[in-house]
C-alpha positions in Angstrom: -0.3 -0.5 -0.1 2.8 2.6 0.6 4.8 1.3 -2.7 1.7 2.4 -4.3 1.4 5.9 -2.8 4.6 6.9 -3.5 3.6 5.8 -7.0 0.4 8.3 -6.5 2.1 11.4 -5.0 5.0 10.6 -7.6 2.4 10.9 -10.3 1.3 13.9 -8.8 4.2 15.6 -8.5 5.2 15.2 -11.9 2.1 16.5 -13.2 2.4 20.2 -11.1 5.8 20.1 -12.5 4.1 19.9 -16.0 1.6 22.2 -15.8 3.9 25.1 -14.3 7.0 23.7 -17.1 3.9 24.9 -19.6 3.1 27.8 -17.3 6.3 29.5 -18.8 6.4 28.2 -22.3 7.9 31.8 -24.3 4.9 33.2 -26.5 5.9 32.2 -29.8 8.2 34.5 -31.8 5.5 36.1 -34.3 5.9 35.6 -37.9 5.4 38.7 -39.7 6.2 42.6 -37.2 4.0 45.6 -38.4 4.9 49.0 -38.2 4.9 50.7 -35.2 1.6 52.1 -37.0 -0.2 49.4 -37.8 -3.0 47.6 -36.7 -2.0 44.4 -38.3 -4.0 41.6 -36.1 -0.8 40.1 -34.0 0.0 38.7 -30.3 0.8 40.4 -27.2 4.1 42.2 -27.7 6.6 45.0 -25.7 4.2 48.0 -26.8 0.5 47.0 -25.4 1.3 44.2 -22.9 -1.1 41.8 -21.6 -4.8 42.6 -23.1 -6.0 40.7 -21.3 -6.9 43.8 -18.8 -8.1 45.7 -22.1 -10.9 42.5 -22.0 -12.4 42.8 -19.5 -12.7 47.0 -19.1 -14.5 47.0 -21.8 -17.1 45.5 -19.4 -16.7 47.5 -16.6 -18.8 49.8 -18.7 -22.3 48.0 -17.8 -21.9 48.3 -13.7 -24.3 50.3 -12.2 -24.1 53.9 -13.6 -21.6 54.2 -15.6 -21.4 55.4 -19.4 -20.9 53.2 -22.2 -17.7 54.0 -23.7 -16.6 55.9 -26.9 -16.9 53.4 -30.3 -12.8 55.2 -30.7 -11.8 53.6 -27.3 -12.8 50.7 -27.8 -12.2 49.5 -31.9 -9.5 49.8 -34.4 -9.3 52.4 -38.0 -10.5 49.5 -39.6 -13.4 48.9 -38.0 -14.2 52.6 -36.6 -14.8 52.4 -40.8 -17.2 50.4 -41.2 -19.3 51.4 -38.3 -19.2 54.3 -39.6 -19.6 53.6 -43.3 -23.0 51.5 -41.9 -24.3 54.4 -39.6 -24.1 56.5 -42.8 -25.9 54.1 -44.6 -29.4 53.4 -42.8 -30.0 57.2 -44.0 -32.0 57.6 -41.2 -33.0 54.1 -40.6 -31.6 50.9 -38.2 -27.9 51.0 -39.4 -26.7 47.7 -38.7 -25.8 48.1 -36.2 -28.0 48.8 -33.5 -26.9 47.2 -30.7 -24.0 47.4 -27.9 -21.4 45.0 -29.9 -19.1 44.1 -26.3 -22.3 42.2 -25.2 -24.3 41.0 -28.0 -27.3 42.8 -26.2 -29.4 46.5 -26.7 -30.0 45.9 -22.5 -27.6 44.1 -19.7 -28.8 43.1 -17.0 -26.7 42.1 -14.1 -23.0 41.3 -16.8 -20.7 39.5 -15.3 -17.0 37.9 -16.8 -17.3 34.2 -15.4 -13.4 34.2 -17.8 -11.4 35.9 -20.5 -8.9 32.7 -22.2 -6.6 34.9 -24.5 -5.5 33.1 -27.6 -1.9 34.8 -28.9 -0.5 33.2 -32.7 -0.9 35.5 -36.7 -3.9 37.0 -34.6 -4.3 37.9 -30.4 -7.7 37.0 -29.9 -10.0 36.5 -26.7 -12.6 33.6 -25.6 -15.3 35.8 -23.2 -17.5 34.3 -21.4 -19.7 36.7 -19.4 -23.6 35.9 -18.2 -26.0 38.3 -19.5 -30.0 38.5 -17.4 -28.9 35.0 -15.8 -27.9 33.4 -19.4 -24.0 32.3 -20.2 -23.2 34.2 -24.0 -19.7 33.4 -24.8 -17.9 35.4 -27.1 -14.2 35.6 -28.9 -13.0 39.5 -29.5 -10.5 39.9 -31.9 -7.5 42.2 -31.3 -4.8 44.9 -32.6 -1.8 45.8 -30.9 -2.1 49.6 -32.8 -0.9 52.5 -31.4 -2.8 53.6 -28.5 -2.6 49.7 -27.0 -5.4 47.9 -27.6 -8.4 47.7 -29.6 -10.6 45.8 -30.8 -10.9 44.4 -34.8 -13.6 41.8 -35.1 -16.3 40.2 -32.4 -17.9 36.8 -32.9 -20.2 35.7 -31.6 -20.5 32.0 -30.1 -21.3 29.2 -31.1 -23.4 31.3 -33.8 -19.9 32.0 -35.9 -21.0 35.7 -36.5 -18.9 38.0 -37.0 -19.2 42.0 -36.4 -17.5 42.7 -39.1 -19.3 40.5 -41.3 -22.4 42.5 -40.2 -21.2 45.6 -41.1 -20.4 44.9 -44.6 -22.6 46.0 -48.0 -25.2 44.2 -49.4 -25.6 44.4 -52.7 
């Protein structure tokens, strides 16, 4: 019995050591290096730092008494152009973007972020799970590291894989 306990303890320590080693792996190098003013979706860099605080901060606007954030503090220049073009095309009618894309809602109730997972590679994606009105939602935020820090390039609503940028594109 003691031998079995020693073997189990050895495997438990090996698993802990493997997990710790995996946590400290460096971020793989980027395949392309952006110019300082570019807004190419890139992995976290020294210039922008960890994107998780930026993503969590996007949701602080839903705290009681907070004002909504301006789109230029959320979205990159390319996406801002699409938002403006969508509003211009509406010509007084409702644009395609007639909701808050951060929470994918028009109204919110007791909105709280459950989880933010960052995936880095050619692009940086924040997988966000949050609760709004007692229901759980998941969205992917494709991020860009630009001159003013992290900005959202696109938001994909899951599980239907509906893209904000695709919904803003002109219909033919």
